[in-house]
PDB file of N, CA, C and O in Angstrom:
ATOM      1  N   MET A   1       0.841  -1.234   0.305  1.00  0.00           N
ATOM      2  CA  MET A   1      -0.295   0.268   0.037  1.00  0.00           C
ATOM      3  C   MET A   1       1.029   1.306  -0.012  1.00  0.00           C
ATOM      4  O   MET A   1       2.145   1.328   0.508  1.00  0.00           O
ATOM      5  N   ALA A   2       0.342   2.067  -0.843  1.00  0.00           N
ATOM      6  CA  ALA A   2       1.568   3.303  -1.228  1.00  0.00           C
ATOM      7  C   ALA A   2       1.085   4.296   0.280  1.00  0.00           C
ATOM      8  O   ALA A   2       0.003   4.172   0.855  1.00  0.00           O
ATOM      9  N   ARG A   3       2.004   5.089   0.614  1.00  0.00           N
ATOM     10  CA  ARG A   3       1.667   6.206   1.480  1.00  0.00           C
ATOM     11  C   ARG A   3       2.049   7.109   0.847  1.00  0.00           C
ATOM     12  O   ARG A   3       2.956   7.447   0.087  1.00  0.00           O
ATOM     13  N   LYS A   4       0.389   7.749   1.721  1.00  0.00           N
ATOM     14  CA  LYS A   4       0.169   9.331   1.541  1.00  0.00           C
ATOM     15  C   LYS A   4       1.403  10.316   1.618  1.00  0.00           C
ATOM     16  O   LYS A   4       2.159   9.839   2.465  1.00  0.00           O
ATOM     17  N   PRO A   5       2.013  11.651   1.029  1.00  0.00           N
ATOM     18  CA  PRO A   5       2.784  12.330   1.475  1.00  0.00           C
ATOM     19  C   PRO A   5       2.468  13.209   2.904  1.00  0.00           C
ATOM     20  O   PRO A   5       2.197  14.392   2.696  1.00  0.00           O
ATOM     21  N   THR A   6       2.471  12.864   4.031  1.00  0.00           N
ATOM     22  CA  THR A   6       3.002  13.876   4.806  1.00  0.00           C
ATOM     23  C   THR A   6       3.326  15.095   4.795  1.00  0.00           C
ATOM     24  O   THR A   6       3.597  15.440   3.645  1.00  0.00           O
ATOM     25  N   SER A   7       3.467  16.236   5.821  1.00  0.00           N
ATOM     26  CA  SER A   7       3.938  17.439   5.828  1.00  0.00           C
ATOM     27  C   SER A   7       5.458  17.674   5.508  1.00  0.00           C
ATOM     28  O   SER A   7       5.967  18.650   4.957  1.00  0.00           O
ATOM     29  N   LYS A   8       6.064  16.523   5.996  1.00  0.00           N
ATOM     30  CA  LYS A   8       7.288  16.165   5.703  1.00  0.00           C
ATOM     31  C   LYS A   8       8.156  14.731   4.655  1.00  0.00           C
ATOM     32  O   LYS A   8       9.247  14.169   4.564  1.00  0.00           O
ATOM     33  N   THR A   9       7.060  14.712   4.171  1.00  0.00           N
ATOM     34  CA  THR A   9       7.427  13.860   2.981  1.00  0.00           C
ATOM     35  C   THR A   9       7.224  14.361   1.898  1.00  0.00           C
ATOM     36  O   THR A   9       6.231  15.086   1.823  1.00  0.00           O
ATOM     37  N   VAL A  10       7.929  14.203   0.874  1.00  0.00           N
ATOM     38  CA  VAL A  10       8.271  14.710   0.309  1.00  0.00           C
ATOM     39  C   VAL A  10       7.690  14.049  -1.345  1.00  0.00           C
ATOM     40  O   VAL A  10       8.287  13.059  -1.768  1.00  0.00           O
ATOM     41  N   ASP A  11       6.667  14.580  -2.102  1.00  0.00           N
ATOM     42  CA  ASP A  11       5.974  13.963  -3.135  1.00  0.00           C
ATOM     43  C   ASP A  11       7.077  13.573  -4.505  1.00  0.00           C
ATOM     44  O   ASP A  11       6.581  13.576  -5.631  1.00  0.00           O
ATOM     45  N   PHE A  12       8.330  13.298  -4.365  1.00  0.00           N
ATOM     46  CA  PHE A  12       9.409  13.385  -5.489  1.00  0.00           C
ATOM     47  C   PHE A  12       8.876  13.348  -7.089  1.00  0.00           C
ATOM     48  O   PHE A  12       9.487  13.995  -7.940  1.00  0.00           O
ATOM     49  N   GLU A  13       7.818  12.629  -7.397  1.00  0.00           N
ATOM     50  CA  GLU A  13       7.562  12.841  -8.752  1.00  0.00           C
ATOM     51  C   GLU A  13       6.799  14.082  -8.926  1.00  0.00           C
ATOM     52  O   GLU A  13       6.839  14.724  -9.975  1.00  0.00           O
ATOM     53  N   LYS A  14       6.011  14.469  -7.764  1.00  0.00           N
ATOM     54  CA  LYS A  14       5.266  15.973  -8.012  1.00  0.00           C
ATOM     55  C   LYS A  14       6.584  17.014  -8.173  1.00  0.00           C
ATOM     56  O   LYS A  14       6.831  17.765  -9.117  1.00  0.00           O
ATOM     57  N   SER A  15       7.177  16.847  -7.202  1.00  0.00           N
ATOM     58  CA  SER A  15       8.105  17.944  -7.254  1.00  0.00           C
ATOM     59  C   SER A  15       9.445  18.115  -8.024  1.00  0.00           C
ATOM     60  O   SER A  15      10.357  18.930  -7.887  1.00  0.00           O
ATOM     61  N   LEU A  16       9.297  17.280  -8.709  1.00  0.00           N
ATOM     62  CA  LEU A  16      10.245  16.772  -9.913  1.00  0.00           C
ATOM     63  C   LEU A  16       9.228  17.616 -11.223  1.00  0.00           C
ATOM     64  O   LEU A  16       9.708  18.359 -12.079  1.00  0.00           O
ATOM     65  N   LYS A  17       8.335  17.403 -11.138  1.00  0.00           N
ATOM     66  CA  LYS A  17       7.457  17.943 -12.611  1.00  0.00           C
ATOM     67  C   LYS A  17       7.531  19.835 -12.219  1.00  0.00           C
ATOM     68  O   LYS A  17       7.573  20.675 -13.117  1.00  0.00           O
ATOM     69  N   GLN A  18       7.533  20.134 -10.940  1.00  0.00           N
ATOM     70  CA  GLN A  18       6.713  21.502 -10.784  1.00  0.00           C
ATOM     71  C   GLN A  18       8.675  21.866 -10.930  1.00  0.00           C
ATOM     72  O   GLN A  18       8.888  23.029 -11.272  1.00  0.00           O
ATOM     73  N   LEU A  19       9.774  21.134 -10.739  1.00  0.00           N
ATOM     74  CA  LEU A  19      10.770  21.784 -11.030  1.00  0.00           C
ATOM     75  C   LEU A  19      11.363  22.213 -12.503  1.00  0.00           C
ATOM     76  O   LEU A  19      11.951  23.270 -12.731  1.00  0.00           O
ATOM     77  N   GLU A  20      11.058  21.064 -13.554  1.00  0.00           N
ATOM     78  CA  GLU A  20      10.678  20.874 -14.587  1.00  0.00           C
ATOM     79  C   GLU A  20      10.102  22.196 -15.182  1.00  0.00           C
ATOM     80  O   GLU A  20      10.690  22.919 -15.987  1.00  0.00           O
ATOM     81  N   THR A  21       8.432  22.468 -14.482  1.00  0.00           N
ATOM     82  CA  THR A  21       8.369  23.323 -15.167  1.00  0.00           C
ATOM     83  C   THR A  21       8.541  25.058 -14.922  1.00  0.00           C
ATOM     84  O   THR A  21       8.047  26.033 -15.488  1.00  0.00           O
ATOM     85  N   LEU A  22       9.587  24.870 -13.678  1.00  0.00           N
ATOM     86  CA  LEU A  22      10.202  26.348 -13.393  1.00  0.00           C
ATOM     87  C   LEU A  22      11.458  26.360 -14.259  1.00  0.00           C
ATOM     88  O   LEU A  22      11.625  27.496 -14.703  1.00  0.00           O
ATOM     89  N   VAL A  23      12.443  25.470 -14.675  1.00  0.00           N
ATOM     90  CA  VAL A  23      12.960  25.006 -15.492  1.00  0.00           C
ATOM     91  C   VAL A  23      12.744  25.669 -16.851  1.00  0.00           C
ATOM     92  O   VAL A  23      13.550  26.395 -17.433  1.00  0.00           O
ATOM     93  N   ASP A  24      11.436  25.280 -17.296  1.00  0.00           N
ATOM     94  CA  ASP A  24      10.761  25.909 -18.428  1.00  0.00           C
ATOM     95  C   ASP A  24      10.601  27.242 -18.650  1.00  0.00           C
ATOM     96  O   ASP A  24      10.815  27.767 -19.743  1.00  0.00           O
ATOM     97  N   LYS A  25      10.141  27.971 -17.415  1.00  0.00           N
ATOM     98  CA  LYS A  25       9.937  29.228 -17.286  1.00  0.00           C
ATOM     99  C   LYS A  25      11.214  30.123 -17.430  1.00  0.00           C
ATOM    100  O   LYS A  25      11.118  31.288 -17.816  1.00  0.00           O
ATOM    101  N   LEU A  26      12.184  29.656 -17.171  1.00  0.00           N
ATOM    102  CA  LEU A  26      13.322  30.325 -16.815  1.00  0.00           C
ATOM    103  C   LEU A  26      14.159  30.530 -18.068  1.00  0.00           C
ATOM    104  O   LEU A  26      14.767  31.576 -18.295  1.00  0.00           O
ATOM    105  N   GLU A  27      14.154  29.072 -19.166  1.00  0.00           N
ATOM    106  CA  GLU A  27      14.319  29.088 -20.196  1.00  0.00           C
ATOM    107  C   GLU A  27      14.004  30.090 -21.325  1.00  0.00           C
ATOM    108  O   GLU A  27      14.741  30.737 -22.068  1.00  0.00           O
ATOM    109  N   LYS A  28      12.466  29.991 -21.188  1.00  0.00           N
ATOM    110  CA  LYS A  28      12.047  31.050 -22.204  1.00  0.00           C
ATOM    111  C   LYS A  28      12.762  32.252 -21.902  1.00  0.00           C
ATOM    112  O   LYS A  28      13.621  32.606 -22.709  1.00  0.00           O
ATOM    113  N   GLY A  29      12.571  32.885 -20.960  1.00  0.00           N
ATOM    114  CA  GLY A  29      13.341  34.463 -20.314  1.00  0.00           C
ATOM    115  C   GLY A  29      12.576  35.573 -20.164  1.00  0.00           C
ATOM    116  O   GLY A  29      12.830  36.759 -19.956  1.00  0.00           O
ATOM    117  N   ASP A  30      11.255  34.725 -20.364  1.00  0.00           N
ATOM    118  CA  ASP A  30      10.079  36.360 -20.618  1.00  0.00           C
ATOM    119  C   ASP A  30       9.710  37.032 -19.173  1.00  0.00           C
ATOM    120  O   ASP A  30       9.112  38.106 -19.106  1.00  0.00           O
ATOM    121  N   LEU A  31      10.088  36.360 -18.132  1.00  0.00           N
ATOM    122  CA  LEU A  31       9.913  36.796 -16.365  1.00  0.00           C
ATOM    123  C   LEU A  31      10.848  37.968 -16.321  1.00  0.00           C
ATOM    124  O   LEU A  31      11.870  38.135 -16.986  1.00  0.00           O
ATOM    125  N   SER A  32      10.366  38.671 -15.506  1.00  0.00           N
ATOM    126  CA  SER A  32      10.807  40.183 -14.522  1.00  0.00           C
ATOM    127  C   SER A  32      12.087  39.248 -14.054  1.00  0.00           C
ATOM    128  O   SER A  32      12.176  38.021 -14.043  1.00  0.00           O
ATOM    129  N   LEU A  33      13.112  40.327 -13.644  1.00  0.00           N
ATOM    130  CA  LEU A  33      14.638  39.760 -12.860  1.00  0.00           C
ATOM    131  C   LEU A  33      13.571  38.994 -11.676  1.00  0.00           C
ATOM    132  O   LEU A  33      13.586  37.785 -11.446  1.00  0.00           O
ATOM    133  N   GLU A  34      12.515  40.160 -10.893  1.00  0.00           N
ATOM    134  CA  GLU A  34      11.957  39.788  -9.522  1.00  0.00           C
ATOM    135  C   GLU A  34      12.049  38.114  -9.439  1.00  0.00           C
ATOM    136  O   GLU A  34      12.735  37.297  -8.825  1.00  0.00           O
ATOM    137  N   ASP A  35      10.818  38.076 -10.541  1.00  0.00           N
ATOM    138  CA  ASP A  35      10.149  36.799 -11.124  1.00  0.00           C
ATOM    139  C   ASP A  35      11.159  35.443 -11.462  1.00  0.00           C
ATOM    140  O   ASP A  35      11.012  34.245 -11.217  1.00  0.00           O
ATOM    141  N   SER A  36      11.943  35.996 -11.951  1.00  0.00           N
ATOM    142  CA  SER A  36      13.592  34.764 -12.134  1.00  0.00           C
ATOM    143  C   SER A  36      13.737  34.683 -11.060  1.00  0.00           C
ATOM    144  O   SER A  36      13.186  33.649 -10.681  1.00  0.00           O
ATOM    145  N   LEU A  37      14.343  35.375  -9.993  1.00  0.00           N
ATOM    146  CA  LEU A  37      14.880  35.059  -8.859  1.00  0.00           C
ATOM    147  C   LEU A  37      14.122  34.250  -8.064  1.00  0.00           C
ATOM    148  O   LEU A  37      14.633  33.248  -7.563  1.00  0.00           O
ATOM    149  N   LYS A  38      12.604  34.627  -7.811  1.00  0.00           N
ATOM    150  CA  LYS A  38      11.456  33.741  -6.871  1.00  0.00           C
ATOM    151  C   LYS A  38      11.809  32.405  -7.692  1.00  0.00           C
ATOM    152  O   LYS A  38      12.578  31.681  -7.060  1.00  0.00           O
ATOM    153  N   ASN A  39      11.515  32.019  -8.666  1.00  0.00           N
ATOM    154  CA  ASN A  39      11.568  31.012  -9.714  1.00  0.00           C
ATOM    155  C   ASN A  39      12.586  30.380  -9.362  1.00  0.00           C
ATOM    156  O   ASN A  39      12.319  29.195  -9.164  1.00  0.00           O
ATOM    157  N   PHE A  40      13.951  30.717  -9.145  1.00  0.00           N
ATOM    158  CA  PHE A  40      15.073  30.179  -9.011  1.00  0.00           C
ATOM    159  C   PHE A  40      15.290  29.568  -7.488  1.00  0.00           C
ATOM    160  O   PHE A  40      15.615  28.434  -7.136  1.00  0.00           O
ATOM    161  N   GLU A  41      14.950  30.889  -6.633  1.00  0.00           N
ATOM    162  CA  GLU A  41      14.642  30.072  -5.267  1.00  0.00           C
ATOM    163  C   GLU A  41      13.559  28.756  -4.754  1.00  0.00           C
ATOM    164  O   GLU A  41      13.635  27.987  -3.795  1.00  0.00           O
ATOM    165  N   GLN A  42      12.852  28.853  -5.524  1.00  0.00           N
ATOM    166  CA  GLN A  42      12.069  27.568  -5.463  1.00  0.00           C
ATOM    167  C   GLN A  42      12.584  26.526  -6.507  1.00  0.00           C
ATOM    168  O   GLN A  42      11.835  25.575  -6.732  1.00  0.00           O
ATOM    169  N   GLY A  43      13.451  26.575  -6.990  1.00  0.00           N
ATOM    170  CA  GLY A  43      13.592  25.641  -7.462  1.00  0.00           C
ATOM    171  C   GLY A  43      14.873  25.026  -6.943  1.00  0.00           C
ATOM    172  O   GLY A  43      15.012  23.804  -6.994  1.00  0.00           O
ATOM    173  N   VAL A  44      15.829  25.820  -6.439  1.00  0.00           N
ATOM    174  CA  VAL A  44      16.674  24.976  -5.330  1.00  0.00           C
ATOM    175  C   VAL A  44      16.024  24.788  -4.008  1.00  0.00           C
ATOM    176  O   VAL A  44      16.925  24.581  -3.195  1.00  0.00           O
ATOM    177  N   LYS A  45      15.108  24.771  -3.552  1.00  0.00           N
ATOM    178  CA  LYS A  45      14.294  24.336  -2.642  1.00  0.00           C
ATOM    179  C   LYS A  45      14.010  22.884  -3.403  1.00  0.00           C
ATOM    180  O   LYS A  45      14.493  21.754  -3.326  1.00  0.00           O
ATOM    181  N   LEU A  46      13.171  23.402  -4.028  1.00  0.00           N
ATOM    182  CA  LEU A  46      12.454  22.089  -5.161  1.00  0.00           C
ATOM    183  C   LEU A  46      13.517  20.619  -5.121  1.00  0.00           C
ATOM    184  O   LEU A  46      13.312  19.457  -4.770  1.00  0.00           O
ATOM    185  N   THR A  47      14.885  21.453  -5.746  1.00  0.00           N
ATOM    186  CA  THR A  47      16.157  20.589  -5.694  1.00  0.00           C
ATOM    187  C   THR A  47      16.371  19.773  -4.494  1.00  0.00           C
ATOM    188  O   THR A  47      16.106  18.571  -4.527  1.00  0.00           O
ATOM    189  N   ARG A  48      16.842  20.349  -3.409  1.00  0.00           N
ATOM    190  CA  ARG A  48      16.961  20.157  -2.204  1.00  0.00           C
ATOM    191  C   ARG A  48      16.059  19.014  -1.500  1.00  0.00           C
ATOM    192  O   ARG A  48      16.382  18.073  -0.776  1.00  0.00           O
ATOM    193  N   ASP A  49      14.647  19.510  -2.049  1.00  0.00           N
ATOM    194  CA  ASP A  49      13.805  18.409  -1.477  1.00  0.00           C
ATOM    195  C   ASP A  49      13.701  17.077  -2.322  1.00  0.00           C
ATOM    196  O   ASP A  49      13.027  16.156  -1.860  1.00  0.00           O
ATOM    197  N   CYS A  50      14.138  16.977  -3.158  1.00  0.00           N
ATOM    198  CA  CYS A  50      14.240  15.589  -4.911  1.00  0.00           C
ATOM    199  C   CYS A  50      15.599  14.848  -4.012  1.00  0.00           C
ATOM    200  O   CYS A  50      15.832  13.651  -3.848  1.00  0.00           O
ATOM    201  N   ARG A  51      16.307  15.969  -3.556  1.00  0.00           N
ATOM    202  CA  ARG A  51      17.661  14.788  -3.811  1.00  0.00           C
ATOM    203  C   ARG A  51      17.511  14.682  -1.847  1.00  0.00           C
ATOM    204  O   ARG A  51      18.626  14.535  -1.346  1.00  0.00           O
ATOM    205  N   GLN A  52      16.562  14.728  -0.988  1.00  0.00           N
ATOM    206  CA  GLN A  52      16.524  14.731   0.216  1.00  0.00           C
ATOM    207  C   GLN A  52      15.457  13.020   0.183  1.00  0.00           C
ATOM    208  O   GLN A  52      15.385  12.128   1.028  1.00  0.00           O
ATOM    209  N   ALA A  53      15.018  13.117  -0.706  1.00  0.00           N
ATOM    210  CA  ALA A  53      13.792  12.058  -0.934  1.00  0.00           C
ATOM    211  C   ALA A  53      15.030  10.971  -1.360  1.00  0.00           C
ATOM    212  O   ALA A  53      15.398   9.986  -0.718  1.00  0.00           O
ATOM    213  N   LEU A  54      15.507  11.437  -2.552  1.00  0.00           N
ATOM    214  CA  LEU A  54      16.347  10.225  -3.348  1.00  0.00           C
ATOM    215  C   LEU A  54      17.168   9.406  -2.268  1.00  0.00           C
ATOM    216  O   LEU A  54      17.122   8.180  -2.159  1.00  0.00           O
ATOM    217  N   GLN A  55      17.971  10.314  -1.440  1.00  0.00           N
ATOM    218  CA  GLN A  55      18.926   9.894  -0.387  1.00  0.00           C
ATOM    219  C   GLN A  55      17.940   8.651   0.622  1.00  0.00           C
ATOM    220  O   GLN A  55      18.104   7.499   1.023  1.00  0.00           O
ATOM    221  N   THR A  56      16.818   9.780   0.706  1.00  0.00           N
ATOM    222  CA  THR A  56      16.384   8.534   2.529  1.00  0.00           C
ATOM    223  C   THR A  56      15.795   7.219   1.161  1.00  0.00           C
ATOM    224  O   THR A  56      16.016   6.050   1.478  1.00  0.00           O
ATOM    225  N   ALA A  57      15.294   7.388   0.152  1.00  0.00           N
ATOM    226  CA  ALA A  57      15.284   5.763  -0.699  1.00  0.00           C
ATOM    227  C   ALA A  57      16.190   5.240  -0.888  1.00  0.00           C
ATOM    228  O   ALA A  57      16.309   4.026  -0.719  1.00  0.00           O
ATOM    229  N   GLU A  58      17.223   6.107  -1.352  1.00  0.00           N
ATOM    230  CA  GLU A  58      18.506   5.375  -1.467  1.00  0.00           C
ATOM    231  C   GLU A  58      19.540   3.939  -0.204  1.00  0.00           C
ATOM    232  O   GLU A  58      20.200   2.919  -0.401  1.00  0.00           O
ATOM    233  N   GLN A  59      18.979   4.942   1.297  1.00  0.00           N
ATOM    234  CA  GLN A  59      19.000   4.448   2.386  1.00  0.00           C
ATOM    235  C   GLN A  59      18.410   3.030   2.659  1.00  0.00           C
ATOM    236  O   GLN A  59      18.946   1.993   3.049  1.00  0.00           O
ATOM    237  N   LYS A  60      16.811   3.410   2.238  1.00  0.00           N
ATOM    238  CA  LYS A  60      15.815   2.420   2.665  1.00  0.00           C
ATOM    239  C   LYS A  60      16.279   1.256   2.032  1.00  0.00           C
ATOM    240  O   LYS A  60      16.381   0.233   2.709  1.00  0.00           O
ATOM    241  N   ILE A  61      16.674   1.244   0.457  1.00  0.00           N
ATOM    242  CA  ILE A  61      17.239   0.123  -0.198  1.00  0.00           C
ATOM    243  C   ILE A  61      18.429  -0.289   0.314  1.00  0.00           C
ATOM    244  O   ILE A  61      18.617  -1.485   0.088  1.00  0.00           O
ATOM    245  N   SER A  62      19.195   0.176   0.841  1.00  0.00           N
ATOM    246  CA  SER A  62      20.984  -0.043   1.601  1.00  0.00           C
ATOM    247  C   SER A  62      20.508  -1.197   2.350  1.00  0.00           C
ATOM    248  O   SER A  62      20.860  -2.374   2.272  1.00  0.00           O
ATOM    249  N   VAL A  63      19.224  -0.363   3.447  1.00  0.00           N
ATOM    250  CA  VAL A  63      19.214  -1.058   4.562  1.00  0.00           C
ATOM    251  C   VAL A  63      18.282  -2.352   4.439  1.00  0.00           C
ATOM    252  O   VAL A  63      18.152  -3.174   5.346  1.00  0.00           O
ATOM    253  N   LEU A  64      17.685  -2.416   3.258  1.00  0.00           N
ATOM    254  CA  LEU A  64      16.582  -3.769   3.125  1.00  0.00           C
ATOM    255  C   LEU A  64      17.402  -4.859   2.189  1.00  0.00           C
ATOM    256  O   LEU A  64      17.218  -6.075   2.253  1.00  0.00           O
ATOM    257  N   SER A  65      18.384  -4.173   1.268  1.00  0.00           N
ATOM    258  CA  SER A  65      19.069  -5.088   0.722  1.00  0.00           C
ATOM    259  C   SER A  65      20.056  -5.788   1.876  1.00  0.00           C
ATOM    260  O   SER A  65      19.969  -6.998   2.086  1.00  0.00           O
ATOM    261  N   LYS A  66      20.824  -5.105   2.473  1.00  0.00           N
ATOM    262  CA  LYS A  66      21.509  -5.826   3.996  1.00  0.00           C
ATOM    263  C   LYS A  66      20.981  -7.123   4.766  1.00  0.00           C
ATOM    264  O   LYS A  66      21.678  -8.093   5.065  1.00  0.00           O
ATOM    265  N   GLU A  67      19.887  -6.992   4.979  1.00  0.00           N
ATOM    266  CA  GLU A  67      18.786  -7.242   6.195  1.00  0.00           C
ATOM    267  C   GLU A  67      18.859  -8.767   4.836  1.00  0.00           C
ATOM    268  O   GLU A  67      19.446  -9.815   5.103  1.00  0.00           O
ATOM    269  N   ASP A  68      18.088  -8.502   3.374  1.00  0.00           N
ATOM    270  CA  ASP A  68      18.133  -9.730   2.474  1.00  0.00           C
ATOM    271  C   ASP A  68      19.667 -10.579   2.469  1.00  0.00           C
ATOM    272  O   ASP A  68      19.874 -11.789   2.555  1.00  0.00           O
ATOM    273  N   LYS A  69      20.157  -9.998   2.401  1.00  0.00           N
ATOM    274  CA  LYS A  69      21.212 -10.577   2.165  1.00  0.00           C
ATOM    275  C   LYS A  69      22.097 -11.382   3.183  1.00  0.00           C
ATOM    276  O   LYS A  69      22.662 -12.457   2.983  1.00  0.00           O
ATOM    277  N   ASP A  70      22.086 -10.607   4.329  1.00  0.00           N
ATOM    278  CA  ASP A  70      21.944 -11.537   5.700  1.00  0.00           C
ATOM    279  C   ASP A  70      21.258 -12.939   5.998  1.00  0.00           C
ATOM    280  O   ASP A  70      21.704 -14.024   6.372  1.00  0.00           O
ATOM    281  N   TRP A  71      20.191 -12.547   5.729  1.00  0.00           N
ATOM    282  CA  TRP A  71      18.778 -13.555   5.467  1.00  0.00           C
ATOM    283  C   TRP A  71      19.259 -14.497   4.719  1.00  0.00           C
ATOM    284  O   TRP A  71      19.385 -15.632   5.178  1.00  0.00           O
ATOM    285  N   ILE A  72      19.633 -14.173   3.359  1.00  0.00           N
ATOM    286  CA  ILE A  72      19.825 -15.153   2.277  1.00  0.00           C
ATOM    287  C   ILE A  72      21.581 -16.039   3.172  1.00  0.00           C
ATOM    288  O   ILE A  72      21.605 -17.161   3.676  1.00  0.00           O
ATOM    289  N   GLU A  73      22.336 -15.416   3.112  1.00  0.00           N
ATOM    290  CA  GLU A  73      23.522 -15.959   4.044  1.00  0.00           C
ATOM    291  C   GLU A  73      23.381 -16.980   5.450  1.00  0.00           C
ATOM    292  O   GLU A  73      24.203 -17.828   5.795  1.00  0.00           O
ATOM    293  N   LYS A  74      22.194 -16.659   6.086  1.00  0.00           N
ATOM    294  CA  LYS A  74      22.259 -17.152   7.477  1.00  0.00           C
ATOM    295  C   LYS A  74      21.446 -18.612   6.691  1.00  0.00           C
ATOM    296  O   LYS A  74      21.806 -19.745   7.011  1.00  0.00           O
ATOM    297  N   ASP A  75      20.379 -18.389   5.693  1.00  0.00           N
ATOM    298  CA  ASP A  75      19.824 -19.549   5.073  1.00  0.00           C
ATOM    299  C   ASP A  75      20.599 -20.492   4.467  1.00  0.00           C
ATOM    300  O   ASP A  75      20.311 -21.689   4.442  1.00  0.00           O
ATOM    301  N   LEU A  76      21.865 -19.859   3.828  1.00  0.00           N
ATOM    302  CA  LEU A  76      22.476 -20.745   3.159  1.00  0.00           C
ATOM    303  C   LEU A  76      23.417 -21.865   4.269  1.00  0.00           C
ATOM    304  O   LEU A  76      23.514 -23.092   4.272  1.00  0.00           O
ATOM    305  N   ASP A  77      24.035 -20.765   5.184  1.00  0.00           N
ATOM    306  CA  ASP A  77      24.896 -21.728   6.346  1.00  0.00           C
ATOM    307  C   ASP A  77      23.860 -22.963   6.898  1.00  0.00           C
ATOM    308  O   ASP A  77      24.230 -23.951   7.533  1.00  0.00           O
ATOM    309  N   GLU A  78      22.869 -22.738   6.608  1.00  0.00           N
ATOM    310  CA  GLU A  78      21.569 -23.714   7.743  1.00  0.00           C
ATOM    311  C   GLU A  78      21.410 -24.855   6.647  1.00  0.00           C
ATOM    312  O   GLU A  78      21.337 -26.026   7.020  1.00  0.00           O
ATOM    313  N   ASP A  79      21.351 -24.508   5.228  1.00  0.00           N
ATOM    314  CA  ASP A  79      21.616 -25.636   4.399  1.00  0.00           C
ATOM    315  C   ASP A  79      22.970 -26.185   4.459  1.00  0.00           C
ATOM    316  O   ASP A  79      22.894 -27.286   5.006  1.00  0.00           O
ATOM    317  N   GLU A  80      24.116 -25.918   4.155  1.00  0.00           N
ATOM    318  CA  GLU A  80      25.299 -26.750   4.326  1.00  0.00           C
ATOM    319  C   GLU A  80      25.050 -27.247   5.293  1.00  0.00           C
ATOM    320  O   GLU A  80      24.734 -28.427   5.139  1.00  0.00           O
ATOM    321  N   ALA A  81      25.025 -26.685   6.917  1.00  0.00           N
ATOM    322  CA  ALA A  81      24.931 -27.353   8.057  1.00  0.00           C
ATOM    323  C   ALA A  81      24.451 -28.558   7.930  1.00  0.00           C
ATOM    324  O   ALA A  81      25.267 -29.445   8.183  1.00  0.00           O
ATOM    325  N   THR A  82      22.795 -29.092   7.447  1.00  0.00           N
ATOM    326  CA  THR A  82      22.224 -29.767   7.516  1.00  0.00           C
ATOM    327  C   THR A  82      22.697 -31.151   6.013  1.00  0.00           C
ATOM    328  O   THR A  82      22.290 -32.284   5.757  1.00  0.00           O
ATOM    329  N   ASN A  83      23.678 -30.253   5.407  1.00  0.00           N
ATOM    330  CA  ASN A  83      24.183 -31.519   4.173  1.00  0.00           C
ATOM    331  C   ASN A  83      25.348 -31.983   4.785  1.00  0.00           C
ATOM    332  O   ASN A  83      25.949 -32.751   4.034  1.00  0.00           O
ATOM    333  N   ASP A  84      26.038 -31.770   6.135  1.00  0.00           N
ATOM    334  CA  ASP A  84      27.369 -31.924   6.491  1.00  0.00           C
ATOM    335  C   ASP A  84      26.797 -33.581   7.021  1.00  0.00           C
ATOM    336  O   ASP A  84      27.592 -34.381   7.514  1.00  0.00           O
TER     337      ASP A  84
END
C-alpha cells in the first residue's frame, strides 16, 4: 500500500514536475528579474527536497538489501549444516 505524503514527506514525482516547469519558465526568459529570482529560489528548494527524497530512498534500499543479504547468508549456512 502506498503511503500518502505527509508534510515532511516529499512527493518526489510532483516536486520533479514542478521543477521541470520552473526550468521551462526560466529558459524562456520572459520573466522579470524579480520573478526569475523567485522561480530560481523555488527551484533550489525543490532540488534540495528531491535530493533528500532520493537519499532517503537509497538508505531504505541499502537497509533492505543488507537485511536480505543477511537472511540469504543465514539460510545458506543452515542448508550447508544440514548437508554435512
